[in-house]
Every structure is written in structure tokens, then in C-alpha cells.
C-alpha positions in Angstrom: -27.9 8.8 -7.8 -26.0 11.6 -9.5 -25.0 11.5 -13.2 -21.7 10.0 -12.1 -21.2 6.3 -12.4 -21.4 4.3 -9.1 -18.9 1.7 -8.1 -21.6 -0.9 -8.9 -22.0 0.5 -12.4 -18.3 0.1 -13.2 -18.9 -3.7 -12.9 -20.8 -3.6 -16.1 -20.4 -5.3 -19.4 -16.9 -3.8 -20.1 -15.5 -5.5 -17.0 -16.3 -8.9 -18.5 -13.6 -8.1 -21.1 -10.9 -6.4 -19.0 -7.4 -5.8 -20.3 -5.0 -8.7 -19.7 -5.0 -9.4 -16.0 -4.0 -12.5 -14.1 -3.6 -13.7 -10.5 -0.3 -15.2 -9.5 -0.1 -17.9 -6.8 3.5 -17.5 -5.7 5.6 -15.0 -3.8 7.5 -12.7 -6.1 10.7 -12.9 -4.1 10.9 -16.5 -2.7 8.4 -18.4 -4.8 6.5 -19.7 -1.8 2.8 -20.6 -2.1 2.2 -19.9 1.6 0.3 -16.6 1.1 -2.4 -15.1 3.3 -4.8 -12.3 2.7 -3.5 -9.3 4.7 -5.8 -6.5 3.6 -8.8 -6.5 1.3 -9.2 -3.1 -0.3 -12.1 -2.1 -2.5 -11.6 -3.0 -6.2 -10.8 0.1 -8.2 -10.1 1.2 -11.8 -6.5 1.8 -12.8 -5.5 4.5 -10.3 -4.4 7.1 -12.7 -7.0 6.5 -15.4 -8.5 10.0 -15.2 -10.7 10.5 -18.2 -11.5 13.5 -20.5 -14.6 15.3 -19.4 -16.5 14.4 -22.6 -16.3 10.7 -21.7 -18.7 11.0 -18.8 -20.7 7.9 -19.8 -17.7 5.7 -20.5 -17.7 2.9 -18.0 -14.3 1.8 -16.6 -13.5 -1.7 -15.4 -12.5 -2.2 -11.8 -9.9 -4.8 -10.7 -9.2 -6.6 -7.4 -6.9 -4.8 -4.9 -6.1 -7.5 -2.3 -2.9 -7.3 -0.4 -1.3 -10.7 0.5 1.6 -11.6 2.9 4.1 -14.3 2.2 4.3 -16.3 5.4 7.8 -17.6 4.4 9.8 -14.5 3.6 7.5 -11.7 4.7 6.9 -9.9 1.4 3.6 -8.0 1.1 2.3 -8.0 -2.5 -0.7 -7.8 -4.8 -1.3 -11.1 -6.7 -3.5 -9.5 -9.3 -1.3 -8.2 -12.2 -2.6 -5.8 -14.9 -0.9 -5.8 -18.3 2.0 -3.2 -17.9 1.1 -1.7 -21.3 -2.3 -0.7 -20.0 -0.6 1.0 -17.0 2.3 2.7 -18.6 1.8 2.9 -22.4 0.2 6.3 -22.1 1.7 7.3 -18.8 1.7 11.1 -18.2 3.2 11.6 -14.8 6.4 13.6 -14.7 8.8 13.9 -11.8 8.9 17.6 -11.9 5.1 17.8 -11.1 5.6 16.3 -7.6 6.4 18.8 -4.8 10.0 18.5 -3.5 11.1 15.7 -5.8 13.6 17.7 -7.9 15.4 18.8 -4.7 15.2 15.2 -3.4 16.9 13.9 -6.5 19.7 16.5 -6.4 20.6 15.4 -2.9 20.2 11.8 -4.0 22.8 12.3 -6.8 25.2 14.1 -4.5 24.9 11.2 -1.9 25.6 8.6 -4.6 28.6 10.4 -6.0 30.0 10.9 -2.5 29.5 7.3 -1.3 30.4 5.4 -4.5 33.0 7.7 -5.9 32.6 6.7 -9.6 35.3 7.5 -12.2 34.9 10.7 -14.1 33.4 9.1 -17.2 31.4 6.4 -15.4 28.3 5.0 -17.1 25.0 5.6 -15.2 21.8 3.8 -16.4 18.4 4.6 -14.8 15.5 2.3 -15.3 12.2 4.1 -15.2 14.0 7.4 -15.6 10.8 9.4 -16.4 11.7 12.9 -17.4 15.4 12.5 -16.6 15.4 14.7 -13.5 17.9 12.5 -11.6 20.1 11.6 -14.6 20.6 15.3 -15.4 22.4 15.8 -12.1 24.9 13.0 -12.9 25.1 14.4 -16.5 26.2 17.8 -15.1 29.1 16.1 -13.4 30.4 14.7 -16.7 29.2 11.1 -16.3 27.7 9.2 -19.3 24.0 8.6 -18.7 21.2 6.6 -20.3 17.5 6.5 -19.4 15.1 3.7 -20.0 11.3 4.4 -19.7 8.3 2.7 -21.4 6.3 5.9 -21.6 7.2 6.7 -25.2 6.0 10.4 -25.2 8.0 11.2 -22.1 11.1 9.3 -23.4 11.0 11.2 -26.7 10.6 14.6 -24.9 13.5 13.8 -22.5 15.8 12.7 -25.3 15.0 15.9 -27.2 16.0 17.9 -24.0 19.5 16.3 -24.1 19.2 13.2 -21.8 19.0 10.1 -24.0 16.1 7.9 -23.0 15.1 4.6 -24.6 11.3 4.2 -24.9 11.3 0.6 -23.7 10.6 -1.8 -20.8 13.8 -3.0 -19.2 14.7 -6.7 -19.9 17.7 -9.0 -20.0 17.7 -8.7 -23.8 17.9 -4.9 -23.6 20.5 -5.1 -20.9 22.7 -7.3 -23.1 22.2 -4.9 -26.1 23.2 -1.9 -24.0 26.3 -3.6 -22.6 27.4 -4.7 -26.1 27.0 -1.2 -27.6 28.0 1.0 -24.7 29.8 -1.1 -22.2 28.9 -2.3 -18.7 27.1 0.1 -16.3 29.0 1.4 -13.2 25.8 2.5 -11.6 22.3 1.2 -12.3 19.4 3.1 -10.7 15.7 2.1 -10.4 13.5 4.5 -8.3 10.0 3.4 -7.5 10.3 0.7 -10.1 11.0 -2.6 -8.3 7.6 -2.4 -6.6 5.9 -2.2 -10.0 7.5 -5.4 -11.5 5.9 -8.8 -11.5 8.9 -10.9 -12.5 11.6 -9.7 -10.2 13.9 -12.6 -11.0 14.0 -11.7 -14.6 14.5 -8.0 -13.7 17.5 -8.9 -11.5 18.9 -11.1 -14.3 18.9 -8.0 -16.5 20.7 -6.0 -13.8 23.4 -8.6 -13.5 23.8 -8.8 -17.3 24.5 -5.0 -17.4 26.3 -4.3 -14.2 30.1 -3.9 -14.1 32.2 -6.1 -11.8 32.7 -3.3 -9.3 29.4 -1.6 -10.1 26.4 -1.0 -7.8 22.6 -1.2 -8.3 20.7 1.4 -6.3 17.0 1.3 -5.9 14.5 3.4 -4.0 11.1 2.1 -3.1 8.3 2.5 -0.6 9.1 1.1 2.8 6.5 -1.2 4.4 7.4 0.0 7.9 6.6 3.6 7.0 3.4 2.5 5.1 2.1 0.9 8.3 3.4 3.4 10.9 2.3 6.4 8.9 -1.0 4.9 7.7 -0.1 5.4 4.1 -2.7 2.8 2.9 -3.5 4.9 -0.2 -0.1 4.0 -1.7 -1.6 0.6 -2.3 -2.8 0.6 -6.0 -2.4 -1.7 -9.0 1.0 -0.2 -10.2 2.5 -1.1 -6.8 2.7 -4.8 -6.9 5.1 -5.2 -3.9 5.4 -3.5 -0.5 9.0 -4.1 0.5 10.8 -4.5 3.8 14.5 -5.1 4.0 14.6 -8.7 5.4 13.0 -10.4 2.4 15.0 -8.2 0.0 18.3 -9.1 1.7 17.4 -12.8 1.3 16.4 -12.3 -2.4 19.6 -10.6 -3.4 21.8 -13.1 -1.5 20.0 -16.0 -3.2 21.0 -14.4 -6.6 24.7 -13.8 -5.9 24.4 -10.2 -4.8 24.7 -8.4 -1.5 22.6 -5.6 0.0 25.2 -3.2 1.5 23.4 0.0 2.4 19.9 1.0 3.5 19.0 4.7 3.7 15.5 5.7 4.9 14.1 8.7 3.0 10.9 10.6 3.4 9.5 10.5 -0.1 6.3 8.7 -1.0 5.2 8.6 2.6 8.4 6.9 3.6 10.9 5.0 1.5 14.1 3.1 1.6 17.1 3.5 -0.7 19.1 0.3 -1.1 22.6 -0.2 -2.5 23.5 -3.6 -3.9 26.8 -5.0 -5.3 28.0 -8.4 -6.4 28.4 -10.8 -3.4 32.2 -10.7 -3.9 32.3 -6.9 -4.1 34.9 -4.9 -2.3 32.5 -2.7 -0.2 31.6 -3.8 3.3 28.0 -4.4 4.4 26.9 -1.3 6.4 25.3 -1.7 9.8 22.2 0.0 8.4 21.1 -3.3 6.8 21.1 -5.3 10.1 19.5 -2.4 11.9 16.6 -2.3 9.5 16.0 -6.0 9.7 16.1 -5.9 13.5 13.5 -3.1 13.5 11.2 -5.1 11.2 11.4 -8.1 13.4 10.6 -6.0 16.5 7.6 -4.5 14.7 6.4 -7.9 13.4 5.8 -6.7 9.8 6.3 -10.2 8.6 3.4 -11.4 10.7 -0.3 -11.2 9.9 -1.2 -9.6 13.3 0.5 -6.4 12.3 -1.8 -6.1 9.3 -4.9 -6.6 11.4 -3.8 -3.7 13.6 -3.0 -1.6 10.5 -6.5 -2.2 9.0 -8.2 -1.6 12.3 -6.6 1.9 12.5 -7.6 2.8 8.9 -11.1 1.6 9.5 -11.4 3.6 12.7 -10.5 6.8 10.8 -12.9 5.8 8.0 -15.8 5.5 10.4 -15.0 9.0 11.9 -14.9 10.6 8.5 -18.0 8.9 7.3 -20.0 10.2 10.3 -18.7 13.7 9.9 -19.5 13.9 6.2 -23.0 12.4 6.7 -23.7 15.0 9.4 -22.5 17.8 7.1 -24.6 16.5 4.2 -27.7 16.5 6.4 -27.0 20.2 7.2 -26.8 20.9 3.5 -23.1 21.6 3.4 -21.2 21.4 0.2 -18.1 19.2 0.2 -15.2 19.0 -2.3 -11.9 17.0 -2.3 -8.4 18.2 -2.7 -6.1 15.9 -4.8 -6.3 13.9 -8.0 -3.4 11.5 -7.9 -3.1 7.7 -8.0 -3.5 7.4 -4.3 -6.7 9.5 -4.3 -8.4 6.7 -6.3 -7.6 4.2 -3.6 -8.7 6.7 -0.9 -12.1 7.5 -2.5 -13.0 3.8 -3.1 -11.9 2.5 0.3 -13.5 5.4 2.2 -16.6 5.3 0.1 -16.4 8.9 -0.9 -17.7 8.6 -4.4 -21.1 10.3 -3.7 -19.9 12.6 -1.0 -17.6 14.8 -3.1 -19.1 17.3 -5.5 -15.8 17.9 -7.3 -12.0 17.5 -6.9 -9.3 20.2 -6.9 -5.7 19.7 -8.0 -2.6 21.7 -8.9 -1.4 19.5 -11.8 -2.6 21.1 -15.1 -2.7 17.7 -16.7 -5.6 16.8 -14.4 -7.8 19.8 -15.1 -11.1 19.2 -16.8 -10.8 15.4 -16.3 -13.0 12.9 -14.5 -11.8 10.7 -11.6 -11.3 7.0 -12.3 -14.6 5.1 -11.9 -16.7 7.6 -10.1 -16.1 10.3 -12.7 -15.9 13.2 -10.2 -14.9 16.3 -12.1 -11.4 17.7 -11.5 -10.7 21.5 -11.5 -7.8 23.8 -10.7 -7.6 25.0 -7.1 -9.0 28.4 -8.2 -12.3 26.7 -8.2 -12.3 26.9 -4.4 -13.0 30.6 -4.8 -15.4 30.3 -7.7 -17.7 27.7 -6.1 -17.0 28.3 -2.4 -17.5 24.8 -1.0 -18.2 24.7 2.7 -15.7 21.9 3.4 -12.8 20.5 1.5 -11.5 17.0 2.4 -7.7 17.0 1.8 -7.3 13.7 0.0 -3.6 14.5 -0.6 -3.3 14.5 3.2 0.4 14.1 3.3 0.7 17.5 1.8 -2.0 19.1 4.0 0.3 21.8 5.5 1.3 23.1 2.0 -2.3 23.1 0.9 -3.7 24.8 4.0 -0.9 27.5 3.9 -1.6 28.2 0.2 -5.3 28.6 0.7 -5.6 30.7 3.9 -8.0 32.9 2.0 -10.5 30.0 1.8 -10.4 29.7 5.6 -10.8 33.5 6.0 -13.9 33.4 3.9 -15.4 30.9 6.2 -14.4 27.6 4.6 -13.1 24.5 6.4 -10.5 21.9 5.6 -10.8 18.3 6.7 -7.6 16.3 7.3 -8.7 12.7 7.3 -5.4 11.0 8.4 -3.5 10.1 10.5 -6.1 11.6 12.8 -9.4 13.3 11.8 -9.0 17.1 12.1 -11.2 20.0 11.0 -9.5 23.3 10.3 
């Protein structure tokens, strides 16, 4: 065994005293107890818990990563909940570090302004606003904006840059305070937030407390249909408690006096939906996109357990192909690295059992340089390391960005190196 910690070692003494974690027994949307295991992933550490290089011997606890399906409403979710303070208190991810997201948010803002047509001084609140990238586009149009984000350091930095951001978790109490001090919100936005919330009923109560009578709540979240069709299994990690489809969301909002009126499918995060919600008595008509999405989901059977068995079978087939290839390369004495050091890479490494196969990881985010991967403690280096160490093969763990990575590193191929694309079909370049 190398000097890295194995998956077995992470189940050491520290895991007997994990941060606060509990397993819920009910569906987050409908409260049903009719839940069935849909996919058992390997237990992992917190997905973004990359450690400083000098903490090589620091063991990290692993937590269950089991995906369950509600047999009543069709929601897919993780029942095991880690204390949000552990996940987000020292959160370092910033929107501007993700390829293409700034342009995505600019188009997002333009679309909202066109569709909703808010007044010139409308009040826009974004929950989980991160570095304020989206809010700044509304701000440039003269709208009043306010961000809410629990990552204190990012909130402080964003406020200093001119986009006020409260360093807090969103709650009904905070919603009432904001409304009292600043008025009701005409637009409330939550991008890649709803999937991370355990108590969705409390969250929606806060939205209703803050939303103006003719206001809208707009959310963007990963789409279960895309997750399954595009084989994006590595988007399953502890921060993402829910994997949404439209049908259960439509029922959820309706039950709470609101109406889902638009569904837009967008390509971010391996495939997402953007939903627009108003009060049930709101003046806007329900768009055909809602019914069309529900019909698609029913046709695909994403609310039935058989669809998950097929999904898992496809992932396991690709895992077997990659495992055989890497074993053969190792026997030939080839050196193998991995490209990517994100949240999803942690799930990928654990599920595909790559902890001992990869000598090091490469990434383009400076915050990850000279860190160690969660659990396995694989060292992370800048992509320049490709040319310093000259590995024979690089597995592109950030496989959804393989074209960009391959195009950037043509020199690696010209010097005799090989890229391995593991999904959706195994390919060696």
C-alpha cells in the first residue's frame, strides 16, 4: 500500500465521532415512508474536503452515500444528512472558477428580465448567491439586489465588491426580517440550492414569507432525467440531498399554495432545469413546458425503480471496462494520473475504485493546488505537471469537459501521452 490512506483506513477511530449526521426516514417532498434503495454508492468523505499537503496522515471520516426513491411521489434523495455547517462553513468554491458559468448567468438574467418584466427598481434576492455573479447582472440594470450565502468569507468579499451579501443560511426568520427592513421581494432566486436543503417545507415557508403578491420564485437544479440519460452519476454527493424531476416538484408546490409555471432545460451541471413558481392565484398562465416535462418523465419511468437498475447497470459496465484497462496498463508499468479535483471527482474515484490507480491529480483551479484529495489523499497539482512528470496516461475524471481539456493539452498527445475518457463510453485518445 502506498503512503496514502486507503478507503478502509478512513473508517478508523475518527469516524466513530463524525460531525453531526442523521438518517431521515421520510421523503423530503411528500413525507412518505415508502422509500426504496435505488443506488448504493461507496461511502465517501465530504466531496470537497481537499486537505493541505502537510496533513497527509490526517484521517477523514467517510459517510454513507445511498440514493433512495420515494415510491409515492418519485423524488430521488439521500437520506443521510451531514451538518450544513460542516459542508458550507468554510466553503471555497466560487462561480467564476467554473468554465462557462459567467456567460450562463448573463443569459439567465436576460431571460428572466425578458420573461418577468420587473419594474425598474424591483427587489431581487438570491439565496446561495456565492460571489454575486448572477446578481451583478440584475444590479447593472438598476434593480435592487441582495445576496444570502452562508460562506462567510465569500459573502464578505462579495459585499466589499459592491453586491451586498448576508453571511447566513436562509430561514423563515431571516425572510421576515428582510421583508420588514427592505420590503417584499419581486424575484427570489435559488440556483443549485434546493437540492442541498434537508427541510424543504421550511425553506418554502421562507420563500412565501418574503415573496411579493405578484412575485416569482426561480430555481435552477440538476435534472434527474439528464442525470440518468447522460450518466452523470458523479453529481451524487453529500451536498446534493435531492435529485429532482418535475412531477414531484409540481405536486409539492401545489400542496403549498403555489404554482409551477415554467420549466426550462439548461445544459449546466450535466443537465439542469430552471423552474419558475408563483402564487397559485398569480396572473401568469402555466406554460406547456411543465406538462411536457411531466409527460417525458412518465414515459421514461424515472419514478420507477427499474429505471435505476438500468442506470446502475450502465455505470457498472463502464467501470468494469476502465478497471480492466487500467489493470492492464499497470502491468505494463505505465504511469497513470487523473485530471480533475472537484466534488464529483471524489464520488468518481470512490465508486470506480481508483484510489490506488492514480499517482496524482491535475486541476486548473489554483485553490486546489498542493492539496490532497478527500480520503485517498492523492496529491493535486497544476496541469503544468503533465509536462514535468510526463505520465503515460491521464484519466479525465472531469469527463464532461474532456473536449476543452484535450484541446488545451495537444502537446501532451504530441509527446506520446494518452487521454482516457471514462464516460459515457470508454475511449482512449
